[in-house]
Every structure is written in structure tokens, then in C-alpha cells.
N, C-alpha and C positions, 0 to 999 in steps of 0.2 A: 948356168953351177951345177950341179952335176955331170959325172963323165957318166953314169951308166943308170941310167933310171927303170926300178922294176914295179910289181905290181901287186901289190897288198892288202890282205879282205879281213876285214874286226868281224867276225859275224856272232851268229851264239843267241840263248837268250835273255844273258846279265845281262849287268847296266855296264854301259861303261867305253859301247863301239864309238861312238859323235866323241865322243869324249877323248880316246885313244888318237883318231887322228886330228881333234884339235888343239893337240897336243904337239905332237907332228907337225900341225902345219906353224905352231909359234916358233918351235925349234928352227925348221927351214928358215922364217922368215928375218928369226936372226943370223944366219949368215947368208943373212944375203939372197936368198929365194923367191922367185914370184913364186903363191902359193892365189890358186883358186877352188875354194871350197861350193860346189853345186847340192846346196840343200831341195833334193827332190819333196816332196807332201809338206814340205812348212813353209807355206807360202810368210810375204814379208806380214802379213798380219798379223801371222804368228809370234808374241813376245819370248824370245829366246835370249836371252842373256850374253852368249855368246856374241851374238852380232853387234845388241847396244854394246859389250867388254871394246868389239875392234873398234867400229865405228868411233865410241870417245877415247880410246889413247889413239887411234888413229894409227893402228902398222896395217902396214904392207902384205897386205890378206884378205883376198876380195871374195865377197859371199856374194851368189848368183841364187836367190831364195827362187824355186820352180811356183809359179803364180799356180801355181794349182788349188783352187776348194774343193777340198780332203779332211770329210772329215775320218776319223780312226775303223770308228765303230758302224757309218751305218754306209760309206761312200759304196766300197764292194759289193751289195748289195743294190748300186742303182746303177743302170749298163749305160745309163747315158755318159754320167760319172767318169764308167772307168775307161770308155771308149773316148771321151774329151782329153784325162789325164793320159791311156797311152798315146794317144797320138801327141800333143803334148812332149810328153819322155821322149820320141823317137825325134822329134828337132830336137831338145836339147841335145841328143845324140848324135846325133851327125855334127852340130854346131860345136860341142866340145871334143867329138875326133878331128872338126877341121885345125881346132886351135891346136890340139895335142901333133900334129903334122905340124903346124906352123912355129911351134916351141914357144907360145903366148904366153907362156909359166912353166913352170919348172915341174910344179907341185901340182892336183887337180886330186880333189873328193870328192869322189860323188858318196855323197853320205845318204843314205836309208836305198842306192840304188841296187843293194842283197833281199833289201826286202820285196821291192818294184818288182824286180825278175821275180822273186818266188810266187806272186800273184799277176802273175801273166801282165801286169803291166809296161814292161818293157820287155824286150827278148836279147836273149843271150848273143844274137847277132850282131848288139846293136854294141855290143861292148867288145866284143871279139873287132867288130870293127875302129873304135876307142882304139884297145890297144894294138892293134894289127900297122896304125897306119900313126900313131903317134914317131915324132924325134926321139931317138935310143936314147936322150939323156932327159926323156919327160918319167915322173914318176908319176905313178894311178895310184891309187888308195880307195877300195871300194866297201859301206859299209852298210849293213843289214844284216838281220834275221833271214836264215836258212839258206845258206850258201851252197849249191849244190854242189855233186862234184865232177862236174864239168867245169864250173868255174874255179874250183880252189884247183884242179888241176893247170888255168893257166895263170896261178896267182907263186911268185916265189916266194909269201911271207903268208901265210891260217893264222889268225889270233883268234880262240874261239872265249866267248864269254860266256859263261854258266855260275847258272843262278844256284849256292846253296843256303842261301838265304835272302829273304829277299825283302823293305817293308811291307808291302803292299798285300804281302800272306797276313797283315795285321790290321789291314783296310787301312795303309797311309797311304795319302798319298801324293805324288808330284810336288816338290814343294819346290819355289821363286826362289833360283840360286844356287841349289844341288839339283834338281835333277834337268831343271829350265834355265 
């Protein structure tokens, strides 16, 4: 549906990166675009409201949770988990590059891939391959904290979410239906 696909990044320490990408997915699907969302570090066992809504409403958006057993507090300290995660992400990036080349989807969202890059769970070359090999009409959206200058240089649009005030500062945990 798109004539020219761009590369977008939603990054920063603030809330709303995934939410912005999902809003874009909803808008794109509303205009007949085929949308795929790859959720890195968010396995299907993790209850996430957006997946429930998309399934229940039967929206034309495909969500592919990466089946990676990941604990945000402990997994980075476990080299076996890190290596398994890195291999799974590499395999997924190759699959996504192929899908982007074939224009299987008009919009491809890589949720939390920027964080994966920042923690060396993914390599910048894998992302460059997706971008370089995609059909010219495929839009790529990357989300996650800590986008590097090199990654930002590859993008057409970069939005940084930054914290001004956050409920976590008052020890208010993530709330079902609001943060997940």
C-alpha cells in the first residue's frame, strides 16, 4: 500500500515507545496495510493487553512474540541465556529480512530490538540487512531504549520519549491495562 517505506525509531527512557508503534499499526491496518509486529523479549506466556485486543477484535495485525525465556532483572547475567537469546534473535532477523524483501507485510515493527542492540543481544549488521534488503515500499519501525548514533543515522524519523515524571518514582508498579 505504501509507495515508499521509511525507517522509524521510537527510543528513550520514557514510557510510550511500544504504545506509539502500536498506534501506528492500528492506523496502518485501518487503511488496509498488512502489519507485522515482532516482539523481542516478550514471549507469548507474558500477558500483554495489546495482543489480547488485536486477537479479540480480529484486527488484521499479526503479532509474533519471540519465544525467548527472558527475565529483565536476571537474564543479562546468565551467559547461557544471553547466547540462546542472541541466536534466536539472529534467526528472527534473517526471517524478517526475507519477509521484508518479499513484501509480505507493508509495515514491520521490531518491538524492543533497540534495547536488544544496546545489550549486545542483536548486532547492528542484522538490522542493516533488514533495512537494505527490504522492498522499497516496506516501512520498518524499531522500538527500545538506547538507540545508538549509528542506528539513528539509518532512520528517517526518530522520536525520543523521555521521563519528566513517572509513577515508578512513587513505587507505583506497572498496572494491567495501562502499562501492559
